[in-house]
C-alpha positions in Angstrom: -17.9 122.6 54.3 -18.0 119.2 52.3 -17.3 115.7 53.4 -15.2 113.4 51.2 -15.2 109.6 51.7 -12.6 108.2 49.3 -11.8 104.7 50.6 -10.3 102.1 48.3 -8.4 104.7 46.4 -5.8 103.0 44.1 -2.6 105.3 43.8 0.0 104.5 41.3 2.0 101.3 41.6 4.8 101.6 44.1 7.2 99.8 41.8 7.2 103.1 39.9 8.9 104.7 42.8 12.2 102.9 43.2 14.0 103.0 46.5 10.8 103.6 48.5 9.8 100.9 51.3 7.4 100.8 54.0 9.6 99.5 56.8 12.8 99.0 58.5 15.2 102.0 58.4 13.7 104.3 60.9 16.5 106.1 62.5 19.0 104.6 60.3 17.1 106.0 57.4 17.1 109.5 58.9 20.7 109.4 59.9 21.7 108.6 56.3 20.0 111.8 55.1 22.0 114.0 57.5 24.2 116.6 55.6 27.8 116.2 56.7 29.4 114.1 59.6 28.4 113.9 63.1 30.7 115.7 65.5 32.8 113.6 67.5 31.2 114.6 70.7 27.6 114.0 69.2 28.4 110.7 67.6 28.4 108.3 70.7 25.4 109.8 72.3 23.3 109.8 69.0 24.5 106.4 68.2 23.3 105.1 71.6 19.9 106.7 71.2 19.6 105.3 67.6 20.6 101.7 68.9 18.1 101.8 71.9 15.3 103.1 69.7 16.0 100.4 67.0 16.1 97.6 69.7 12.9 98.9 71.2 10.9 99.0 67.9 12.2 95.9 66.3 9.3 94.0 64.8 6.8 96.7 65.5 4.6 98.4 62.8 5.4 102.0 62.4 2.5 104.4 62.4 2.1 108.3 62.4 -0.4 110.6 64.2 -0.2 114.3 63.4 -2.4 116.7 65.3 -2.7 120.3 64.0 -3.8 122.9 66.5 -4.6 125.9 64.4 -3.3 129.2 65.8 -1.8 127.6 69.0 1.4 129.0 70.5 3.9 126.9 72.5 4.5 129.4 75.2 0.8 129.7 75.8 0.3 126.0 76.0 2.8 126.0 78.8 1.0 128.9 80.4 -2.4 127.1 80.1 -1.3 124.2 82.2 -2.6 121.7 79.5 -1.9 118.2 81.0 -2.1 116.1 77.8 0.1 118.4 75.7 2.4 118.7 78.6 2.8 115.0 78.9 3.7 114.7 75.2 6.2 117.4 75.7 7.9 115.9 78.8 7.7 112.5 77.2 9.4 113.6 74.0 10.7 116.5 72.0 9.6 120.1 71.9 10.9 122.7 69.5 9.8 126.3 69.0 10.2 127.7 65.5 9.3 130.7 63.4 7.7 131.5 60.1 8.2 133.6 56.9 6.1 136.6 56.1 5.1 138.4 52.9 6.2 138.4 50.2 7.0 134.7 50.6 3.5 134.2 52.2 1.4 135.6 54.9 1.1 134.0 58.4 -2.1 132.4 57.4 -3.5 128.9 57.5 -3.2 128.1 53.7 0.5 128.5 53.6 1.1 127.2 57.1 -0.8 123.8 56.7 0.7 123.5 53.0 4.2 123.8 54.4 3.6 121.4 57.2 2.1 118.8 54.8 4.5 119.1 52.0 7.8 119.6 53.6 8.6 122.6 51.4 8.4 126.4 52.0 5.7 128.6 50.2 8.3 129.7 47.6 8.0 126.1 46.3 4.3 125.0 47.0 3.2 128.5 46.0 0.3 128.8 48.5 0.6 132.3 49.5 -2.7 132.9 51.4 -6.1 131.3 51.9 -7.2 131.5 48.4 -5.2 128.9 46.9 -4.8 130.8 43.7 -2.2 128.9 41.9 -1.0 126.0 44.2 1.9 124.0 43.1 0.8 120.9 45.2 1.1 118.5 42.3 4.8 119.0 42.1 5.0 119.1 46.0 2.2 116.8 47.2 1.2 116.3 50.9 3.1 113.6 52.8 0.0 111.4 52.9 0.0 111.3 49.1 3.7 110.4 49.1 2.8 107.5 51.6 0.1 106.3 49.2 2.4 106.5 46.2 5.1 104.5 48.0 2.8 101.8 49.3 -0.9 102.0 48.6 -1.5 99.2 51.1 -0.9 101.7 53.9 -4.1 103.3 55.3 -4.1 107.1 55.3 -6.8 109.3 57.0 -7.2 113.1 57.2 -10.1 114.7 59.3 -10.0 118.6 59.5 -12.1 121.3 61.0 -10.8 123.7 58.4 -12.2 122.3 55.1 -9.3 123.2 52.7 -6.9 120.9 54.4 -9.1 117.9 53.3 -10.4 119.5 50.1 -7.3 121.0 48.7 -4.0 120.4 50.5 -4.3 116.7 50.8 -4.9 115.1 47.5 -7.4 112.5 46.3 -4.9 109.8 46.7 -5.4 109.8 50.4 -7.7 106.9 51.4 -10.2 109.0 53.4 -10.5 112.8 53.6 -13.1 114.3 55.9 -14.0 118.1 56.2 -16.0 118.1 59.3 -19.4 119.7 58.9 -19.5 123.1 60.5 -22.1 122.2 62.8 -20.0 119.4 64.5 -16.8 121.5 64.5 -13.9 120.3 66.7 -16.0 117.9 68.7 -17.0 116.2 65.5 -13.4 116.1 64.3 -12.2 114.6 67.6 -15.0 111.9 67.6 -14.2 110.9 64.0 -10.5 110.7 64.7 -11.1 108.7 67.9 -13.4 106.3 66.2 -10.9 105.7 63.3 -8.0 105.1 65.6 -10.1 102.9 67.9 -12.0 100.8 65.4 -9.9 101.0 62.2 -6.2 100.2 61.3 -4.9 103.3 60.0 -1.1 103.8 59.4 -1.2 107.6 59.1 -3.7 109.9 60.7 -3.8 113.8 60.2 -6.2 115.6 62.6 -6.8 119.3 62.5 -8.6 121.2 65.3 -9.5 124.8 64.9 -11.0 126.4 68.3 -7.8 127.8 69.6 -7.5 130.0 66.4 -11.1 131.2 66.8 -10.2 132.3 70.3 -7.1 134.1 69.1 -9.2 135.9 66.6 -12.0 136.9 69.0 -9.9 137.5 72.1 -6.2 137.6 71.4 -3.3 135.2 72.5 -3.0 137.2 75.7 -6.4 136.6 76.9 -8.0 134.2 79.3 -10.2 133.0 76.5 -7.2 131.8 74.6 -5.9 129.8 77.5 -9.4 128.3 78.0 -9.5 127.2 74.4 -6.1 125.6 74.7 -7.3 123.6 77.8 -10.3 122.5 75.8 -8.3 121.4 72.8 -5.9 119.7 75.3 -8.7 117.5 76.4 -9.4 116.6 72.8 -5.9 115.7 72.2 -6.0 113.5 75.3 -9.0 111.7 73.8 -7.1 111.1 70.5 -3.8 110.0 72.3 -6.0 107.7 74.6 -7.5 106.1 71.5 -4.0 105.3 70.0 -2.7 103.8 73.3 -5.9 102.0 73.8 -5.7 100.0 70.6 -5.7 96.3 71.0 -2.5 96.0 68.9 -0.7 98.9 70.5 2.0 96.8 71.9 2.9 95.7 68.5 2.8 99.1 67.0 5.4 101.9 67.0 3.5 105.2 67.0 5.1 108.6 66.3 2.9 111.4 67.5 3.5 114.9 66.4 1.7 118.2 67.3 2.1 121.4 65.4 0.5 124.7 64.5 0.3 126.7 61.3 0.9 130.3 62.8 0.7 132.3 66.1 -1.5 135.2 67.1 -1.1 138.7 68.2 -1.7 139.4 71.9 -4.9 141.4 70.9 -6.0 139.0 68.3 -5.3 138.2 64.6 -2.6 136.9 62.3 -1.3 137.3 58.8 1.4 139.9 59.5 5.1 140.0 60.4 5.0 140.4 64.2 7.1 137.9 66.2 3.9 136.6 67.8 2.2 135.9 64.4 5.4 134.2 63.2 5.3 131.5 66.0 4.9 127.7 65.5 6.3 124.6 67.1 6.8 120.9 66.8 6.1 118.4 69.6 7.3 114.9 68.7 6.6 111.8 70.9 8.0 108.5 69.9 10.9 106.0 70.0 13.2 108.4 68.4 12.9 111.3 70.7 14.4 111.3 74.3 12.0 112.5 76.9 12.3 116.3 77.7 14.5 116.9 74.8 14.5 120.5 73.3 15.9 121.5 69.9 16.4 124.9 68.4 17.1 123.7 64.8 13.7 122.3 64.0 11.5 123.8 61.3 7.9 123.1 60.4 9.1 121.7 57.1 10.6 118.8 59.0 7.3 117.2 60.0 6.5 115.6 56.7 10.0 114.1 56.2 10.0 112.9 59.9 6.7 111.2 59.3 8.0 109.5 56.0 11.2 108.4 57.5 9.4 106.9 60.6 7.4 104.8 58.0 10.7 103.7 56.3 10.0 105.8 53.2 13.2 107.2 51.9 12.8 110.8 50.5 14.0 111.1 46.9 16.4 113.8 46.2 14.1 114.7 43.2 11.4 115.7 45.5 13.5 118.7 46.4 12.1 118.8 50.1 13.4 121.6 52.3 12.8 119.6 55.5 14.9 116.8 57.1 13.7 114.1 59.4 14.3 115.5 62.9 16.5 112.6 64.2 18.8 113.3 61.2 19.3 117.0 61.9 23.1 117.5 62.6 24.0 120.8 64.5 26.7 122.7 62.5 29.6 124.6 64.1 27.6 127.9 64.4 25.0 126.2 66.5 27.7 125.6 69.3 27.7 129.4 69.8 24.2 129.5 71.3 25.3 129.5 75.0 27.6 132.5 74.5 25.0 134.7 72.6 24.6 138.2 74.4 21.9 140.8 74.3 21.6 144.1 72.4 24.2 146.7 72.5 23.0 149.5 70.1 19.8 148.1 68.8 16.7 149.5 70.2 14.0 147.3 68.7 15.2 144.2 70.4 14.0 143.6 74.0 16.8 143.7 76.6 16.2 140.1 77.7 16.7 138.6 74.1 20.0 136.9 73.7 20.9 136.6 70.1 24.4 137.6 68.9 28.2 137.3 69.2 31.1 138.3 67.1 33.1 135.3 68.4 33.4 132.7 65.8 33.4 128.9 66.5 36.7 127.0 66.9 38.6 127.1 63.7 36.7 129.9 62.1 37.6 133.5 62.1 36.6 137.0 61.0 38.8 139.3 59.0 37.7 142.9 59.6 41.1 144.5 58.4 39.2 146.4 55.7 36.1 147.1 57.8 35.0 150.6 58.2 34.6 152.1 61.7 31.7 152.9 63.9 28.3 151.7 63.0 25.8 149.5 65.0 27.9 147.3 67.2 26.0 144.2 66.7 26.6 144.2 63.0 30.2 145.3 62.7 31.5 142.6 60.5 30.2 139.1 60.3 28.2 138.4 63.3 26.4 135.1 64.5 22.8 135.4 65.5 19.5 133.9 65.6 16.2 134.5 63.7 14.6 136.1 66.7 17.4 138.6 67.2 18.1 139.4 63.6 14.4 139.9 62.5 13.6 142.1 65.4 16.2 144.6 64.3 13.7 145.8 61.6 10.5 144.2 60.4 9.5 143.8 56.8 12.8 144.1 55.1 12.7 140.5 54.2 14.7 139.2 57.0 11.9 136.9 57.9 12.4 135.0 54.7 15.6 133.5 56.0 13.8 130.2 56.7 16.3 127.7 55.5 18.8 128.8 58.1 18.6 126.9 61.4 19.5 127.9 64.9 22.6 130.1 64.9 23.8 131.4 61.6 26.2 133.9 60.3 25.2 137.3 58.9 26.9 140.2 57.2 24.4 143.1 57.3 25.5 146.5 55.9 22.0 147.9 56.3 21.8 147.5 59.9 25.3 148.4 60.6 25.0 151.8 58.8 22.1 152.8 61.1 24.5 154.5 63.4 27.3 156.9 62.5 30.1 155.2 60.5 32.9 155.9 58.2 34.4 153.9 55.4 32.6 150.7 53.9 31.4 147.5 55.1 34.1 144.9 54.2 34.3 141.8 56.2 35.4 138.2 55.6 34.3 135.0 57.2 37.1 132.5 57.1 36.5 128.8 57.5 39.0 126.2 59.1 41.3 124.3 56.8 40.0 121.1 55.3 42.3 118.2 54.1 41.9 117.5 50.4 45.1 115.6 49.6 44.6 112.9 47.0 41.3 114.2 45.8 40.4 115.6 42.2 37.2 117.3 43.4 35.9 118.5 46.7 32.2 119.2 47.3 31.3 122.4 49.3 27.9 123.1 50.4 26.1 125.8 52.3 22.8 127.5 52.9 22.5 131.0 51.9 20.3 133.9 51.9 21.4 136.9 50.0 19.6 140.1 49.2 21.6 142.3 47.0 21.5 146.2 46.2 23.8 148.6 44.5 27.5 148.1 44.8 27.2 145.3 47.3 29.1 142.2 46.7 29.1 138.6 48.0 32.1 136.4 47.1 33.2 132.8 47.9 36.9 132.4 47.6 39.1 129.3 47.8 42.6 129.2 49.3 44.6 126.1 48.5 47.6 125.4 50.8 47.7 129.1 52.0 48.0 130.6 48.5 46.3 133.5 47.0 42.4 133.5 47.3 40.7 132.4 44.0 37.0 133.2 43.6 34.8 130.2 43.0 31.3 131.8 43.4 29.6 135.2 43.5 26.1 136.3 44.0 24.4 139.1 42.2 20.8 138.2 42.6 18.3 137.3 45.2 19.3 133.8 46.5 17.5 131.7 49.1 18.5 128.0 49.4 21.2 125.3 49.5 24.2 125.9 47.3 26.6 123.1 46.2 30.1 123.8 44.6 32.2 121.1 43.3 35.7 122.5 43.5 38.6 121.1 41.4 41.5 120.5 43.4 44.8 121.8 42.0 47.4 119.2 41.5 49.4 118.5 44.6 47.1 120.7 46.8 46.6 119.3 50.4 44.5 121.9 52.3 41.5 124.1 51.5 40.3 127.1 53.3 37.1 129.1 52.3 36.6 132.9 52.5 33.3 134.5 52.4 33.8 138.1 51.6 30.9 140.7 51.7 31.2 144.3 50.9 28.6 147.2 50.9 27.6 150.4 52.4 24.0 150.8 53.6 22.9 148.0 51.2 21.3 144.8 52.3 22.8 141.5 53.7 24.2 138.1 53.3 23.4 135.0 55.5 25.4 131.8 55.7 24.6 128.5 57.5 25.4 124.8 57.6 28.6 124.9 55.8 29.8 121.5 54.8 33.1 120.5 53.0 33.9 117.0 51.7 
């Protein structure tokens, strides 16, 4: 391992990055980034939280501490009885999440920490494994580099027990990068982080601890040794957090503390594959923007970098093409409201009986037209279904369902492949129908949605617009693999007052189409 001391780095002039500022917007900045309006029910509560947080932090200096626990799993942290991590959870937000698998990237440290640091998925930063063969980290730099670009006066510091985080993932613009010598390992990493927090005046600190991953490899995540390693790293987290809260100027500072992991582990040990255990990660966020004891199901690891930037008052430029969103700005969509009514398996055999994860009942205002749908097939997937990543990916591993990383919480899926795994007749032909949206007086209306589409054969996926109850008009079709946010700017016919969308999928033992976060207007 090598050690880097790169103090007094002089990044580019912040004037070259218009619209970026160090301070001030906090939750307001985050809220402005939300896609779509708040629901009527959510608006007062979120506004109250934002107002209280803004009042509490007025005049205080925002700072960020990110602690990475390599190979740690949230459920095992809870099993270990780790008091310091538990205190961060009970005092703030916790959110379990899941990862991609190959061919996007393996469940490995290189892609995991690159995704956390950059705020984009591996299909953008191009770190596929631990070899860093052709990384695209210049186009998608780590968030500490973005901080330095926005305001070189800010002090950034990274110390890592796994050298590539300091050597490769975080760029030379970061003020100080330390790859802890192997002889010092996590003890040295912890001591260095504590000293910098205690004796210096950093604005952003990224600390990486590695021992939980070692225990996972040697003994497995189901072992007592794994729990012992979690308790050990918990004590180190306690030292680091105590250094923050013991700072002389702590009362004048507004610290956001986040904890995360790059991947999980199999019960018997190891990672890199596609099992649910290997795909596990999480976010713990403790700070003024996060109510004590809050739990969310829509947070992804790509949200960590933009959350840190927003806390510092740095507005994400759309040109950065980030996949993540500041966590306080995440707005649940209508599909997410279905989570309480999700049920367990019916015909599927690969999903444990206790896993709740699908419903055919759409949210209010939405409907599913199965009038042309074939009969029989697997019950869970007969026509458009509403499901979760855990439930859907457990139907069959390694058929690219794990690549649906841009959907959040509950999403809609039409899956002719899984439907056809039981005796059926006819073809898969199902249409998801949106509510009507008012468009009177407009010449164009924007339509945005997240989609993951995997085509095969005669399968089709079409978006149709219905103006004032008239005949459906195709406005978009998908013919190639598509994984990302889509935006359509629809021309409103003269005199039209209402728009309804229809998402029609047809196939027969082909692949699937996923939709999420549909926003109109």
